N, C-alpha and C positions, 0 to 999 in steps of 0.2 A: 333521509335519515333524520329522526326527531332530535331536537336540541338536547344536549346532555343535562341531566338534573344536577345542578351545582348548589342546591339549597343547603347541603351540609359541607360545602367547601367555600366558605366566605372569602378566603384569600385567593381563590382562583379567578383569573380574568376570563369572563365568558367570551370575549372577542378573540382571545388567543387559544382557548381550550378547544381541541379537536379530538373527537373519538376516531380511532383508527378505522379506516374504511377498506375492507378487503378488495373492493373493486379498484381502488387506486393502485393495487399491487399487480394489476393485470394490464399494464401499459404495453403498447406495441413494442416488440423487440427489434432493435436495429438489425439490418440485414448484413452488415459487414462482419467479417470474422472478429471475435473478441481480441482486443489489442492489449498485449502483455509486455511490460517493460521489465527487463532483468538487470539487476545491479549486483556486482561482485566486489569483494573487498581486498584484493591483493594485486600488486603490480609485478610480481615475479614472472619470469619467463615461463616457468612451469607452475602455473597458479592453479591449485586444485579448486579454489572457489570459482575461478573462471571456467574450468572444465565442468564443474557441476552445473553452473548456470547454462553453459552450452548444451549439456545433456538435457537439462530441464526444458530448454527452448525447443530441442528436437521433439521431445515428448508433447509439449504444448501444441506444436504445429501439427503433430499427428492427431491430436484431439480436436483440431480445427481452428487454432488460434493464429493470429499474426503476431510475431515477436520482434522485439528490438533489444539488443544488448548494448548498454552504455559502457564505453571504455573510459575508466577514470583517470587514465594517464594524462597529465597536464592540467587536471582540475586543481585550481588554487585552494589553499586553506580558506575556510570561512572567514570573512572579514579581512582577508589579505589581498583582496582584489575587488573591483566594483562588480555589481551584479550584471553588467553588460559584457563581462568577460565571455569570449566565445564558448568555452567549455561549460560555463554556468548556463548560458542561454540554451545550449544544446541539451543539457540535462533537464532544464525546466520545460523545454518544448516537448521532450519525450515523456516527461511525467504528465503533462497536460494531455498529450495524445493517448496515453494509456487508460484502459478501464480497470486493469489489474496489474499488480507488480509482484516480482520475486526478489527478495533480498537474500543474498548468500554471502556469508562472511567466514573467514577463518577465525578461530579463537586464538587470541594473542594475549598473554598475561591475564588469562581468565575473563576476557571480554572480547567484544567485536573489535575489529581493527579501526584505527583512526581514518583509514581510507574509506571504510564503509560509513562511518559516522559523518565524515565530511560530505559525502554525497547526500545523505539524508538532511544534514544541516543546511545545504544549499537549496533544498526544496522548501519554499516558504510555507508556513501554516496558513497564511492569508495573503492575498494580493488584492487590496481594495476590498470589495464585497465578495470576492471569489475565494473559496478555500480549495486550493489545487489538488489536494489528495482526498478530500472528504468523500466518503462513499465508495472509493475504489477498493477492490479486493486485494488481499496481500497474503503471500505465502512466505514463511521464513525458513532459512536453511543455514547450516553451518558445516564446516569441515574442521577436523582436529588432527594434529600431528600425533597425539597420544590416544589415551583411552577416551571413550565416548563421554561427551559433556553437553550441557544444555545452557551454558552461561550466555553465549552469544545470541541464541534464538530467544532466550528469555528477555534479554535486553531489547532485542528488535521488536518483540511483542509489545513492550512498553512504549516504544517509539511509534509503532503502528497505531496503537490506541491514541497516543498524543496527536498523531497526524490525522485522526478521525477516519482511519481506514477499517475495512471489514476484514480482520485477520482470521483466516480459516483455522479450524481446530488442529488439523494435522500439521506436521513439520518433519524436517529431515535433519539428522545429525550423523555425520559420517566420521567414524573413528579411524585412526591410522590411514588417513586419506592416501598416503603414498602407496598403500597396498591395493587401493580400490580402482586405480586408473592405469591403463596400459601406456605404452610409450607414445601413442598417438593422442593421448588425452581422453580416450573413450572409457566410460565406466564399465567395469567388469560385472558379470552376473553375480549377484549376492542378495542378501536380505536388505542391504542398504539400497541397492538399485530398485528392488521391489517397493521399498518405502518411497523412493523418489517418484515412481510411477503413481503411487497412491496420492502423493501430495499434488502433483500436477493435475491429475484427474479431478481431485477435489476442488482445486483452484478454478478449473474450468467450470465445474458445476455451480459453484458459488457465483462466479462471474456471470454465467448465463441466467442464474436465478434472479440476480439483482439488476440486470440490464434494463434501462428505461425507467427504473423505479428509485434510483439512488437519491434524487432530489426529494422525493416523498419520504423515503426512509430516514433521511437525515434532517428533515424539517422538525425543529424543536420548539416546544411551547415557550421557553424563555427567550429564544431569539425572535419568535413571532411577536411576543409581547414587547420586547425592546424595540423592534422595528416599528410597531404601532405607536410607541411613546415618542419617538423622535419627531415625526411630523406635528404631533400635538404640542410638543415643547416649542417647536419653531413658530407655530401659530400663536402660542401664548406670548413668546418674546415679541412677535410683531405687534400684537395687541398692546403690549406695554409701551 
């Protein structure tokens, strides 16, 4: 591919400027099933966010994924325990293992629950030079005790963007969740269930679409430029 014409872009660094290459989006796809981590935001014995996460896991497995569901019971509040706490290490290991995630929270006081937020807060934005969630796919879901709302999913979308995840367009919001699950915690037939199938199917498609290419998709001009400047700065200091 010929070098880009930057004659009208005097502020652009030619060493960091890259024209997107379609061929780079055709990397060999891993052969293992897509790995999906599911988080839920309630510790109640009859937790509808857990029921929905479990239903989503069943659907994802039917679509060909391998799933893990994290149990948040025993996870300390952020900054109230060291990062080597066993539950924190379990959560971080599962996040690193995953290629995609599902976040499902109840809506409480017009927002996601503290339990949901604590899990997200324990997953670091960066570990050294590694960004643990960057490029992973994400589906957001919520359950409500009353009428349908989108406050929790909207908040989780903001967090997903902040965590540099690829959040799919579709989402699930289940109103009057106590009416939508039977005594065994299985979701009843309804348009809410149909939407859940839609969301999990879409998550699988986006996960398959981006497998093997996330490093390329998330490679940024500003970061390439910064990375190139650091060695140059060290050389300059050494020379001084």
